[in-house]
N, C-alpha and C positions, 0 to 999 in steps of 0.2 A: 470494389476494392481490387487492386492489383495483387497478384500472388506475392506472398512474403511481406505484405504490409502489416506491421504490428499495430496494435490498437491500444497500448498501455498509456494511460494518462495520469497526471498528478500535478500538484503544485499550482500556485497562482497568487495574484495580489502581492501583498508584502512577502508572501511565501516564496516569490521568485528569488528574493535575496535570502530569505530565512530558511525556506524548505529546500533550497537547491541541493543541500547536502542530504536530503532525506527522500527525494522522489526520483522516479525514472519516468520515461515518456514513450514517445512513439517510435516505431521502427523507421529506418531510413526511407523506404519507399513512401510515396504520398499516401496519406490516410484519408479515410472517408469522414465526412462530417458526422458527428454523433452527439448524443445528449444523455443526461442522466435524469431519469424520472424518479423523484423521491416518493416513497410510499407515504400515505396519509399519516401513518403512525409516527413518522419521523419527518414531518413537514418542515421542521426548522432547518433541514439541510437541503431543501429543495432549491434547485436552480431552474426549475420549470421548463425543461426541454431546451437546452442551449444548443443551437446549431453552430457547429464549428467549421469555419472555412479553413481549408488546408490543415495544418497541424497545430492549431491553437490548443492550449492546455488549460483546462478549468481547474478550480480549486478542488482538492480531493474531498470526498464525502467524509463526514465526521461520524464514524460508526465504531462502537465498542467491539472488541473481539468476542466471538461466540465461543463457547466451550468446544475444545477439539477432542472429543471422546473417540477412542479407537472404534472403528467400524462406521463412523459417521460418513454418509455418502451424499453426493450431489450429481445430477446429470444435467448437462447443458452444453454450451459452446465455449471453446477455448481459442484464443489467438496467441501470438507470440511477439517478442520484441528483441532487438539486437542492437546494431549500430543505429544512431550515434550515442547510445546510452551506455555502451561498454566503458567501464572505468568510472562511472558516476555513482553517487551515493543512492542507495535504495531507501525506502521508508523506514527500514530497520536500522539504518546507519551503516550497513555493510556496503562495500564497493561492489557494484554489479559486474559480474564476470559472465559474459554471454555464453561461454562454453560450459559453465557449471550446470548441475541439475537442480535448478531453482524455479520458483514460480511466484506470481503475485496473486493474492486473493483479497477480496474486499474486507473480510471480517475474521478469518481464521487466524489464531495467534501465530506470531513469528516462531520459526523453528518447528512448526508442525510438519511432519512427514506424510506425504500422500503417495498413493499409487494411482497413476492416471492411465486410463485406457482409451485409445482412439477407437471409437465405435465403428469407424469405417473399415479399418484393417486389423483390428484386435491387437495391435501392438501396445505394449505397456512400458511405463518408465516410472521410477521413483524420484520424486522431487521434494525439495524443502521450501516452505513458504518463508520468504525474506523480504517481501515487498507488498505494496497495496495496489489494487487494480483488478481487472480492467474497469474503466468507467465508460464503457460503450455498450449501450443497449442492454441486452440480457446476458451478455457473456459472463461466465463465472470464473474464468482463470486466464491468466496471461503467463505463458511459458517462456523460459529462456530459450535462446536460439538452439543451444545444445540439446535441450529436452525436446523441442519441437522437431529438430532434425531426426532424432531417434523415433519419434512417433509418426514421421512422414507428414508433418504439418507445414513445412516451410513453403511447399508449392501452393496448396490451397489457401493458406493464410489463416483460415478459420475452420475448425473441425469439431464434430460432435464428440464429447467425452463423458466418461464417468470417473469421478474422483472418489477415493476412499481414504480416510485417515487411518494410518497404520502406526503412528507414534508421534512423539514430541514431548518436550519438557512440560507442556501445559496440558497434556492429555489426561483423561480421567476426570473424576468428580471435581467440581470447582472447590478451591480451597477457601476456608472461612477467613483466612488471613489475606485474601486477594484484595488489593487496593487499585484504584484507578487514578490516572493523572492526565493532564492535557499537555501534549508535546507540541511546542511551537517552533522548534528548530533543532538542528544538530550540525556541528561544525568540526573541522579538523583543527581550526585555530581557536584557542581558548579566549583570546581577546574579543573575537566576534561574538562568542557565546555570552561573555560578560556584558558586552554592549547591548545585546538584546535583553538581557536580564534587567539592566538599568532602564531600558525603554519601557519594558513591561511594568516596572515599579512605578513609573510615571502614570500608568493607567490604573493603579491600585491593585494590580495583580502581584501576588507574592510568588516569584519564580525562583527556581534553584537551577544551578548548573551541575550536571552529574557526569563524571568522567567514566568512560567505558572503553574496553578493549574489544574491537571488532575486526576480525580478519587480520590480526597482527598490527593493527593501527589504533591509535588513541583518538577517540571522538568525544565531543562535549555536547551533551544533550541539554536543551533548555526546556524545563517542564514546570507547569503551574499546578500547585495543589497536590493533595493526597486525599482521595475521596473513598469512602466506604462503599459507594454504589456508583454504577455507571450513570444513573440519572443525575446525581450531583455533578459528576464530571462533565456530562454533556451540556448541562445548564451553563457552566463556565465556558465551555467550548463555544456555545452559541454566542455569548457575549463577546468573546475574542474575535470570532468570525465576523461579527457585525462591525468590528473595528478594522477589518481588513487583513487579519492574520490568517494564514493557512495553518490549520490545526488538525490534530488527530487525537482521539482518545486512546490511551494505551493502558495496559495492565502492568502492575509492578510486583 
């Protein structure tokens, strides 16, 4: 991998049109081929080591968020991403600003605040999770360009880090009222969200369109169901994924 090559990936299949408003991707420099090896416990999301030529983008993994309790830590590798994804929608529906202190994580809930330490130079930075990824090997975090620059990661491209949860709206014990849904798309245009809702109705899925204000802009999220457990949600997600939709399990 050349220095500065981000490795963030997401979206795919019908999701290229549907999830384009929800996902970000690879940094402008050429990226390395990579694959996602699904664990046996979640074999239904397996893509069985997909080798990517150039900057192909696989469908994102369908994983429910894990609790973001203050003090939770992970140690591993982090990469970063910038152009050409500046200005595009992230998996949370926000517009990606490569200069902001944000990051992508596979499972931590959106709006979780982390302190990230570069284990090579001991620099630290605080970031907020607003995207999903990375989906390359064993990497645990994708940093925004702004965060990567402060950590000294833009040169090497991949650095060893330790992350620790320091806050977030979903931090602390899981709520008994927490519900799960399957998000199939998010759009800035309401008519596109309604069109997807009608398409999903044709498959027997009861979808709803939910308006949200993100970063001062209105977005329309298309979600299926409201489930009491992640298991119920992931079963529905599996069925939709088999039909070619790029989906993600979210909490509500």
